[in-house]
N, C-alpha and C positions, 0 to 999 in steps of 0.2 A: 453307492446303489445297496451294498450291503444293509447299511444303514434306514433306506428309505423301505427294503423289504421286511426289515426286523419291525419297522413301526407298521407297516402294511398286516403283518401276522399278530402282532399287538393288540392292532385295533379290532382284528377279528375276534380274536380270544376274548378281549373286553364285553365284544356288542352277543358273542354266543352266549357268555357266564351272564351276562345283563339281562338277553332276553329270555334265558332260563328259568332265572330267580324271579323274573319280572311275571312268567307266565305261571309258574307255581304260585308266585304271592296272589297272582288275580283268582287261581282255584279256589284255591283254601278261601280267599273271600268269596267269590261267585257260587261254591258247591252248596255253602249251608243254605243261601234265600232261593236256589232253584230247589234242594230240597224240599223246601217250605211248598213252593209253587205246585210241583211236582202231587205232593201227598196231599192237597187242597183240591186236588182233581181225582184222587181216588177215592174208592168205594166207601162206604163206613164199614165193611165188611175186612176191607184191606188195610185200614188205619190199625184191626188189631194186629197184626202182624207189623212188630215194629222194625228199624233197620234204615239203611240210606238208600235211596232208589233213584234211577238216572231218570227215568220213565213211568209215569202214573198205572198202578197196578188195579185192573179193572176200572179203567176209564169212565167217569160219573161225575154229573153235577149235583149230586145230591149233597154236598156242601154248600154249594152257593145257593141254592133252594133254600135251603134251611135259613141262612142269612138275607135274603130277600124279601122272605116272609114274617120276618122279625121286625115289626114297625118300630123298636125303642131302636133298634141298630140304624134304622135311615133317619130317624131323629136325632138321633148319635150324628151322623154324617152330617147331616143340614148345620150342626151347632157347628162342628169343627169347620167346617166350610165357612160360615159366616163370621167366627172369629179369627179364624186365619187371616179372610181378606180383610175385615174392618181394622182387624189390630194391625197388619201390614200397612196399612195406606194412615192410618192414624198415627204409628209410630214412627214412620219414614217422613210424614210431613213435619210431626212436633221435634223430632230430631233434629232434621233440615233446618228449621228456623232458628234454636238454640245454636245450632253449627255454625250458621251463617253469622247471626251476630259475634258469636265469640271468634270469627275469623277477621274481625277489623279488629288491629291493635291500638284504635281510641276509644273503645267501649271500658265505660267508666266502671270500675269495680272488677276491672277483668282476671286481674292477678288472684283477686278475693273467690271471685267464681270458680276459678283452674284448682285454687288449693283444695276447695269443699270438693268438688268433683271428683277429683284425684284421691281424695279420703275414700270415697264411698267405692273406689274399684279395689282397696284393702279391707275396708270394715264395713259390717252390716250389722241392722238391729237384733237381728238373729230371728227364730220361727214366729213365739210368742209373741214378742212384741209386733211382727207384722201383722200376725191375727188381730192384735188388740185396735192394732188401727184401721184393719180393714173393717172390722166389725163397727168402729166408731165410725167410719164413712158410709156404716150402710151397705155395702157390697155384698155382703154375706147371702149367698144363694139368690145372686143377681146375673145377668150374663155381663154386666160390665165390668165383674171384677176379673174377668179376662183380659178386657181394655185396657182400663185408665191406670193400674200399676205398670201397665208394659209401654205407657207411651213413650218413655223417654231412657236411653242408653247412655251413659257417660262415654264407654268403649265406643260405640257406633257414632256420638258424637265426634270421639278425636279424629274419627277415619272421616268423614265428612269435613269436619272445618278444613284438615292439611289438602283436601281434594280443593274446597273453596277458595283457597289461598292460590291456588295453582290458576286460577282464570285472572287474567289481566285485569289492572286497575280502569283502565283504559276504556272498557267495554261500560260499565256502571259509569265512568264519567261522560260518555258518548249519549246514555240514555237519559243522566240528570240532564244533560245541557238541550234534548228535548223534552224535559218537562216530564219525565219518568219518575214517579214515586218510589220508595224502600219496597211496598209491596209489589207495586208492578216491575220493577227490576227483578226481585226475589222470583216472580211465577212464573217472568215472560224471558228471563232472561239467564237467571242462575241453575233454574231447576231444568231446565231444556238440556244446557250443556254439563249437567251432572247425572246424566244417566247412567254412566258406567257405576258410581259409586251408589246412588239411588239403587239401581238391581242389586248390587252387593249388600247394601243393608236390608232391601227387603227380600232376598233369598235367605240370608242369616236368620232373620226374625220371623220367617214364614216356615222354616223347618223347625224353631222353637215354637212355634203357637200351634203346628200341626201336629207335633210330638209330643204336646204338654199335657200330661194328668195330674201332676201334682197340684197344682190349682185348683182344680176339681176335686181331688182326694181331699183338700186340706178346706176350703171355704164352701162347695155345695155339697147340700144335701138330698137337694131334688133331682131325681132321675131324668126329669124332664130337660136338665140343661147339662146331661154328663155329653163330652165330646165321644169320638168315635173308640179313642185312645183310652179313656176311661172306662169305657164299657168294654173293650178287649181286656184289660186289667181284673173286669168285672168277673168275664170268662176265665180266666187263668185262674182266679183264685176260686170259683166254684168249683172247676176241672179240679184242683189240688184238694177241696176237701173232700168232694166225691173218692177220688182216688183213695182218699186215707181214710174213708169211711169204707171201701169195697176190699181194703188191704185188710184192716182191722175184720170184717166179716167175710175174709174169704171166698168172694165171689169174683166174677169178672169184671173188670172195669169195661164202662161203656165206653163207645167212641163218639157218639153225638157230640158232646161239648168242645172235645178237642177237634172234631173237623170244622165245627163251626169257629172256635180260635184259628186255624190255620187260613180259612176264608178270607174270617174278619182281617187277619193280619194284610193279606194281600189286596183286598180290598182298600185299606187303609194306606198301604204303601202309593198307588198307582197313581194318584191326586202329584205326590212329589216329585215323582219319577218324570211323571208327563209336563210338570213346569220346568224342572230344572233345566234341561235342552235349550229352553229358548232364553235362561238368563245366563247358563256358560259363559257365550262370548263377552258379556259384561264382567264377568267374576274375576279375573286376574288383571285386566286393566284399572278396575275399581279399586281390587287391594292395592296394588303396585302404584298407581298414580296419588291414591289417597293416602300412603304410609311414607315415601320418599319425597324428601323435602333436599332440594339441591342450594 
């Protein structure tokens, strides 16, 4: 009895400490995000007063009106949506095709393909050779620079390949006996059964595509093709430049660019936050099933 009581007390102490630490960790992560949202709903005059807030000071939609009235931000938002949706669909489909082929042990040259693929995980050509390759392909200042270089990922292929290996061969053999070809088996059987891993890879690639601004910074010079993250980067750079000029001239720092920056951050975050709950149920199952080999 005494031993059981000690175990109960130890469990309670562990739970209290665990909940306390996790709650503190949650607050540390969540509050900076909440502070950005709060300040984005504060008036332009209230933004001049720096500091952390729990609730908006002088509640106002001025920042969002400035963002919604800016046609360039709307255009950048549309570019981000298009490149994310198209990039995810093409990336998942092309990576799944390669993974399905590589999941077959009798494929010709499989060991060579595996060795070459593993090499890409450790070595890359570097920024300058990659830029020269993009230029030679005619992808500079093109929307397709967001899509074509991201069609395939060997790391994602490994996850998918291990998942496909878990699908019983008897299902494919039965489909072949009914006259189904490779493409029909892949599209009608393999892909529908692989929704957990497909959703997981889609989430990975979708977050990358939505948050990516370096591609636009390196390969895009036309503002008409800027995604929302690149537009946000420009706003931040302009604000920092204006702040430096104001400090040098000893004048009051304007808050207009800061308000647009905060509102743009909130708007740019909303789509990912809305999509994540729908894919979360597939997330853990896709990772675990695709990564564990019994």
